[in-house]
C-alpha positions as CSV (number, residue, x, y, z in Angstrom):
1,X,4.6,-63.0,-51.6
2,X,8.0,-63.2,-49.5
3,X,7.5,-61.8,-46.0
4,X,9.9,-59.9,-44.4
5,X,8.3,-58.2,-41.6
6,X,10.1,-59.1,-38.5
7,X,13.3,-60.2,-40.5
8,X,16.7,-60.1,-38.8
9,X,17.9,-57.5,-41.3
10,X,21.6,-58.3,-39.7
11,X,21.3,-61.9,-41.3
12,X,21.2,-61.5,-44.5
13,X,22.0,-65.3,-45.3
14,X,19.1,-66.6,-43.4
15,X,17.1,-64.8,-46.3
16,X,16.1,-66.8,-49.5
17,X,16.3,-65.0,-53.1
18,X,12.3,-63.8,-53.1
19,X,13.3,-61.8,-49.4
20,X,16.2,-60.3,-50.9
21,X,14.4,-59.3,-54.2
22,X,11.6,-57.8,-52.1
23,X,14.2,-55.8,-49.4
24,X,15.8,-54.7,-52.6
25,X,12.8,-53.2,-54.1
26,X,11.5,-51.6,-50.8
27,X,14.9,-50.3,-50.5
28,X,15.3,-48.6,-53.8
29,X,12.2,-47.1,-53.4
30,X,12.8,-45.8,-50.0
31,X,16.3,-44.4,-51.1
32,X,14.3,-42.7,-53.9
33,X,11.5,-41.2,-51.4
34,X,14.4,-40.1,-49.2
35,X,16.3,-38.1,-51.8
36,X,13.2,-37.0,-53.5
37,X,11.2,-35.5,-50.8
38,X,12.2,-32.7,-47.9
39,X,9.7,-34.5,-45.7
40,X,9.5,-38.2,-46.2
41,X,6.6,-39.7,-44.9
42,X,7.7,-42.0,-41.5
43,X,7.6,-45.8,-41.9
44,X,5.7,-47.6,-39.3
45,X,7.6,-49.7,-36.7
46,X,6.6,-53.1,-38.2
47,X,8.3,-52.1,-41.2
48,X,12.2,-53.6,-41.2
49,X,13.3,-50.5,-43.0
50,X,11.9,-48.2,-40.2
51,X,14.3,-45.5,-38.7
52,X,16.8,-46.0,-41.7
53,X,17.9,-43.0,-43.1
54,X,19.3,-42.8,-47.1
55,X,23.0,-43.5,-46.1
56,X,22.1,-46.6,-43.9
57,X,19.7,-47.9,-47.0
58,X,22.4,-47.7,-49.3
59,X,24.8,-49.7,-47.2
60,X,22.0,-52.3,-46.6
61,X,21.6,-52.1,-50.2
62,X,25.2,-52.9,-51.0
63,X,24.7,-56.2,-48.3
64,X,21.8,-57.3,-50.1
65,X,23.8,-57.4,-53.3
66,X,26.4,-59.7,-51.7
67,X,24.0,-62.0,-49.9
68,X,22.6,-62.1,-53.7
69,X,25.7,-63.2,-55.0
70,X,26.6,-65.5,-52.4
71,X,23.3,-67.2,-52.6
72,X,23.9,-67.3,-56.6
73,X,26.7,-69.4,-56.0
74,X,25.1,-72.0,-53.9
C-alpha cells in the first residue's frame, strides 16, 4: 500500500503513481464528506489533508491530476 503520511503536498513531482492515486481517492472522499456533512469529522494531524477545507482540497485535486499527466508522459 502506498504511504502518503508525511509526504510534501507542495512537491507532487516526487510522488509515484500509487501515491498520487491514493491521494486522489482521499481528496475525493474528503471533498464529498465536507460537502455532505455540516459537521465533518476533524482529521488527525498526521493526515496529509489535515486542516484543508473543501476549496483547498479541490485545488489540490487539480494539482494531482496535473502531476499524474506529467508522470504518464515519462
